[in-house]
C-alpha positions in Angstrom: -67.7 -114.8 -103.8 -68.7 -114.0 -100.3 -65.1 -114.0 -99.1 -64.0 -111.8 -102.0 -66.8 -109.3 -101.2 -65.8 -109.1 -97.5 -62.2 -108.4 -98.5 -63.2 -105.5 -100.8 -65.4 -104.0 -98.0 -62.4 -104.2 -95.5 -60.1 -102.5 -98.1 -62.6 -99.7 -98.5 -62.8 -99.2 -94.7 -59.1 -99.3 -94.4 -58.6 -96.7 -97.2 -61.2 -94.4 -95.5 -59.5 -94.8 -92.2 -56.1 -94.1 -93.7 -57.4 -91.1 -95.5 -58.8 -89.7 -92.3 -55.5 -90.3 -90.5 -53.5 -88.6 -93.3 -55.9 -85.6 -93.4 -55.6 -85.3 -89.6 -51.8 -85.4 -89.8 -51.8 -82.8 -92.5 -54.1 -80.5 -90.6 -52.1 -80.9 -87.4 -48.8 -80.1 -89.3 -50.3 -77.1 -91.0 -51.7 -75.8 -87.7 -48.3 -76.3 -86.0 -46.4 -74.5 -88.8 -48.9 -71.7 -88.7 -48.5 -71.2 -85.0 -44.7 -71.2 -85.2 -44.8 -68.8 -88.1 -46.9 -66.3 -86.2 -44.6 -66.3 -83.2 -41.2 -66.3 -84.8 -39.2 -64.6 -87.5 -40.6 -66.2 -90.6 -41.1 -64.2 -93.8 -43.9 -61.7 -93.2 -45.9 -62.9 -96.2 -45.9 -66.5 -95.0 -46.9 -65.3 -91.5 -49.9 -63.4 -93.0 -50.9 -66.4 -95.1 -50.9 -68.7 -92.1 -52.8 -66.1 -90.0 -55.5 -65.8 -92.7 -55.5 -69.6 -93.1 -56.3 -70.0 -89.4 -58.7 -67.1 -89.2 -56.4 -64.7 -87.2 -56.6 -62.0 -89.8 -55.3 -58.6 -88.6 -55.0 -59.7 -84.9 -51.6 -59.0 -83.3 -49.5 -61.6 -81.6 -47.6 -60.9 -78.4 -43.8 -61.4 -78.4 -42.6 -64.6 -76.8 -42.5 -64.5 -73.1 -45.1 -61.6 -72.8 -48.7 -62.5 -72.1 -51.4 -60.3 -73.4 -53.5 -58.7 -70.7 -56.3 -56.3 -71.1 -55.6 -54.4 -67.9 -52.6 -52.3 -67.1 -50.7 -52.3 -70.3 -47.1 -51.2 -69.8 -45.1 -49.2 -72.2 -41.8 -50.7 -73.1 -38.9 -49.0 -71.2 -36.7 -46.7 -73.2 -33.2 -48.0 -73.8 -30.6 -45.4 -72.7 -28.7 -43.9 -75.6 -24.9 -44.3 -74.9 -22.6 -41.4 -75.6 -20.2 -42.1 -78.5 -16.7 -43.1 -77.3 -14.4 -40.1 -76.9 -17.3 -37.6 -76.9 -17.1 -36.6 -73.3 -16.5 -32.9 -72.8 -13.1 -31.9 -71.4 -13.0 -31.4 -67.7 -12.5 -27.6 -67.8 -15.8 -27.3 -69.7 -17.9 -29.1 -67.0 -20.1 -26.7 -65.1 -20.5 -27.4 -61.4 -24.0 -26.7 -60.1 -23.7 -24.8 -56.8 -24.9 -26.8 -53.9 -27.6 -25.4 -51.6 -25.1 -24.6 -48.8 -26.1 -22.3 -46.0 -25.3 -18.7 -46.9 -25.4 -19.4 -50.6 -28.3 -18.4 -52.8 -29.8 -19.9 -55.8 -29.2 -16.7 -57.8 -25.4 -17.1 -57.4 -23.5 -17.4 -60.8 -22.5 -20.8 -61.8 -18.7 -21.6 -61.7 -17.0 -24.4 -63.5 -14.1 -26.8 -62.9 -10.8 -25.2 -64.0 -12.0 -21.6 -63.6 -9.5 -19.3 -62.0 -11.0 -16.9 -59.5 -9.4 -13.9 -58.0 -9.7 -13.9 -54.2 -10.4 -10.5 -52.7 -8.1 -11.0 -49.7 -5.0 -10.8 -51.8 -2.8 -9.4 -49.1 -0.7 -12.5 -49.3 0.7 -11.5 -52.7 0.1 -14.9 -54.2 2.3 -16.7 -51.5 1.6 -20.3 -51.0 2.9 -20.2 -47.4 3.5 -17.6 -44.8 7.1 -16.6 -44.1 8.4 -17.3 -40.6 10.0 -14.2 -39.1 12.4 -14.2 -36.2 13.8 -10.8 -37.0 13.2 -7.9 -39.4 14.3 -8.4 -43.0 14.6 -4.8 -44.3 18.0 -3.1 -44.2 18.3 0.3 -42.6 21.0 2.8 -41.8 19.9 2.8 -38.2 19.5 0.0 -35.7 15.9 -0.9 -35.2 14.1 -3.1 -32.7 10.4 -3.9 -32.0 8.6 -4.4 -28.8 5.7 -6.8 -29.1 2.9 -7.7 -26.6 0.8 -10.8 -26.6 -2.6 -10.9 -24.8 -4.4 -14.1 -23.8 -6.8 -13.6 -20.9 -5.4 -11.0 -18.5 -6.2 -7.4 -19.3 -5.9 -5.2 -16.2 -2.4 -3.9 -17.2 -3.5 -2.7 -20.6 -4.0 1.0 -20.0 -1.0 1.4 -17.7 1.2 -0.3 -20.4 -0.2 2.0 -23.1 0.4 5.0 -20.9 4.1 4.1 -20.5 4.4 3.7 -24.3 2.8 7.1 -24.8 5.1 8.6 -22.3 8.1 7.5 -24.3 6.5 8.1 -27.7 6.9 4.4 -28.6 4.7 2.5 -30.9 4.6 -1.3 -30.5 3.0 -4.4 -32.0 0.1 -6.2 -30.2 -1.0 -9.7 -30.8 -4.3 -10.3 -29.0 -6.3 -13.5 -28.8 -9.4 -12.6 -30.8 -11.8 -13.6 -28.0 -9.8 -11.2 -25.7 -10.7 -8.5 -28.3 -14.3 -9.6 -28.2 -14.4 -9.5 -24.4 -12.6 -6.2 -24.1 -13.5 -4.2 -27.3 -12.8 -0.8 -25.7 -9.2 -1.9 -24.9 -8.6 -3.3 -28.3 -9.9 -0.1 -29.9 -7.7 2.0 -27.6 -4.6 0.1 -28.7 -5.3 1.0 -32.3 -6.3 4.5 -31.5 -3.0 5.2 -29.9 -1.2 4.3 -33.1 0.0 0.7 -32.4 0.0 -2.1 -34.9 -2.6 -4.8 -34.4 -1.7 -8.4 -35.2 -3.5 -11.7 -34.6 -2.8 -14.4 -31.9 -5.5 -16.9 -32.9 -9.1 -17.2 -31.7 -8.8 -19.5 -28.7 -5.0 -19.8 -28.2 -4.8 -23.5 -29.0 -1.8 -25.7 -29.9 -2.2 -25.0 -33.6 -0.1 -28.0 -34.8 -2.6 -30.3 -33.2 -5.5 -28.9 -35.2 -7.0 -30.2 -38.4 -6.9 -28.0 -41.5 -10.6 -27.2 -41.0 -10.0 -26.2 -37.4 -7.0 -24.0 -38.4 -9.1 -22.3 -41.0 -11.8 -21.6 -38.5 -9.3 -20.2 -36.0 -7.9 -17.8 -38.7 -11.2 -16.8 -40.3 -13.1 -16.2 -37.1 -10.2 -14.4 -35.3 -9.7 -12.2 -38.4 -13.4 -11.3 -38.6 -13.6 -10.4 -34.9 -10.5 -8.2 -34.8 -11.5 -6.4 -38.0 -15.1 -5.8 -36.8 -14.1 -4.5 -33.4 -11.0 -2.4 -34.3 -11.6 -1.6 -38.0 -8.1 -3.1 -38.8 -7.6 -6.1 -40.9 -4.5 -7.8 -39.4 -1.8 -9.4 -41.6 0.7 -10.4 -38.9 0.1 -13.6 -37.0 1.9 -14.9 -33.9 1.2 -18.6 -33.3 0.4 -19.5 -29.7 3.4 -21.0 -27.9 5.4 -20.3 -31.0 4.2 -23.6 -32.5 3.6 -24.0 -36.2 3.9 -26.5 -39.1 3.8 -26.3 -42.9 0.0 -26.8 -43.0 -0.5 -23.8 -40.7 1.8 -21.6 -42.8 -0.1 -22.5 -46.0 -3.5 -21.7 -44.3 -2.1 -18.4 -43.1 -1.2 -17.5 -46.7 -4.7 -18.5 -47.8 -6.1 -16.1 -45.3 -4.0 -13.1 -46.1 -1.2 -13.5 -43.5 2.1 -13.4 -45.3 4.1 -13.5 -42.1 4.2 -15.7 -39.0 6.0 -13.6 -36.3 8.3 -15.2 -33.8 10.9 -13.4 -31.7 14.6 -12.9 -31.0 14.2 -12.4 -27.3 11.7 -14.0 -25.0 11.6 -11.9 -21.8 9.8 -14.7 -19.8 7.8 -11.8 -18.3 4.7 -14.1 -18.1 6.5 -16.1 -15.4 7.3 -13.0 -13.2 7.2 -13.9 -9.5 8.3 -17.5 -10.0 11.5 -19.4 -10.3 12.4 -21.0 -13.6 15.2 -23.1 -14.9 16.9 -20.6 -17.3 20.1 -21.9 -19.1 20.3 -24.8 -16.6 20.1 -22.5 -13.5 17.1 -21.9 -11.3 16.4 -18.3 -11.7 13.8 -16.0 -10.1 11.9 -13.9 -12.7 11.6 -10.3 -11.6 11.9 -6.8 -13.0 15.8 -6.9 -13.1 15.8 -10.2 -14.8 13.3 -9.0 -17.5 15.3 -5.7 -18.2 18.7 -7.4 -18.3 17.4 -10.2 -20.5 16.3 -7.7 -23.1 19.3 -5.4 -23.0 21.8 -8.2 -23.0 20.3 -10.0 -26.0 19.2 -7.0 -28.1 20.1 -7.1 -31.8 19.5 -5.0 -34.9 16.0 -5.8 -36.3 15.3 -7.8 -33.2 11.8 -8.7 -32.0 11.1 -8.6 -28.2 8.4 -10.9 -26.8 6.4 -9.5 -23.8 2.8 -9.9 -22.5 0.1 -7.5 -21.4 -0.6 -9.7 -18.4 3.0 -9.9 -17.1 3.0 -8.9 -13.5 6.3 -6.9 -13.7 6.1 -5.9 -17.4 4.8 -2.4 -16.9 7.4 -1.7 -14.2 10.2 -3.1 -16.4 9.1 -1.2 -19.5 10.7 2.3 -18.8 14.1 0.8 -18.1 13.9 -1.4 -21.3 13.0 1.6 -23.5 15.7 3.8 -22.0 18.3 1.1 -22.1 17.6 0.3 -25.8 17.7 3.9 -26.8 20.9 4.2 -24.9 22.3 1.5 -27.1 21.3 3.4 -30.3 18.1 1.5 -31.1 15.1 3.0 -32.7 11.9 1.4 -31.4 9.5 0.6 -34.3 6.6 -1.8 -35.0 7.3 -5.2 -36.6 5.7 -4.3 -39.9 8.2 -1.4 -40.3 11.0 -4.0 -40.5 9.3 -6.1 -43.2 8.3 -5.6 -46.8 4.7 -4.5 -47.1 2.2 -7.2 -48.0 2.6 -8.2 -51.6 0.4 -6.5 -54.2 0.2 -9.6 -56.3 -3.1 -11.4 -56.9 -4.1 -14.4 -54.8 -6.1 -16.8 -57.1 -8.0 -20.1 -56.7 -8.6 -22.7 -59.4 -12.0 -24.3 -59.0 -12.0 -28.0 -58.3 -14.8 -30.5 -58.8 -17.4 -30.3 -56.1 -16.5 -26.7 -55.0 -19.1 -23.9 -54.8 -18.8 -20.2 -54.4 -19.8 -20.7 -50.8 -17.2 -23.3 -50.0 -14.5 -21.2 -51.7 -15.6 -18.1 -49.8 -15.5 -20.1 -46.5 -12.0 -21.4 -47.3 -10.5 -17.9 -47.7 -12.7 -16.1 -45.1 -14.4 -13.8 -47.6 -18.1 -13.5 -48.7 -19.6 -14.9 -51.8 -20.6 -11.4 -52.9 -17.0 -10.2 -52.6 -15.8 -13.0 -54.9 -18.7 -12.2 -57.4 -17.8 -8.6 -57.5 -14.0 -9.2 -57.7 -14.5 -11.5 -60.7 -17.4 -9.7 -62.4 -19.5 -12.9 -62.3 
């Protein structure tokens, strides 16, 4: 009996232990399931049931990977909204915000890519490149020829030269370096006052082909500005220093209102007076006789004669040149009288991305206000 009693007692203890273990396992499983449910995507009702079961009630649970902190709560970043494919506006409708360039002002009208602007300096008649002129192009019933005078640095012979031209009632074409005009404004104004045509011979007399586009534009814009301010004449004839040019220069000339790049039919070599040069393979001394004969022997209808204000023998040779040409039946005129007048067509510019009114004005050598007024902006 005693043995049987002991066995029953052991069974009861085992059952109690087993019951405790089962209850512990059930509780542990329920707790684990509740935790998983509250932190994952289970059905909302099940989640709430587990939360209530474990006493969490209305408390919120942080998303996985984010720890709840009481200090410095951060708002979630907004996700950028992508534009629907194919909804980008066409290029011509994009407005370009003017950049705060020097000389521009925040009140300037906004221009947009693809907009066509009329450029005030429309003397070029819409040409994309200047025409290279070696002789006049207009037909005439009489023979015509033009005397032209370049000026670089020398100036002492200016008034004596003008006096000879006055004496023979001849008008000529002058191509001064713009800094020469700036240094001798009275002489430049006197040239215009006496009825002669005023061209442009650059700002600094550089080798233009060696310059960048930006440097070329600076030469043209600044030289034009100086000549116009000093003389009141806006030149449209350009003579390239040393007779050097390339396609880029011709395009920039047209941009700046110069439809013609003026060369010559006869180079008198007067700038070398008093020296010996190799002319036609023969050492030749350059003097008054040489200069006069070189002009008269090579004269042609609509020809252009190259001379210089600073030539040592130019003034002395000039009366014989004028008399000799007239004796051959030539009428002495200015270069522009042998060419069509500057075109009356409109020079336009189509706005490109990144351009502003200020940068366009700089490119063509005009002011922002002139562009605004011309286009009613």
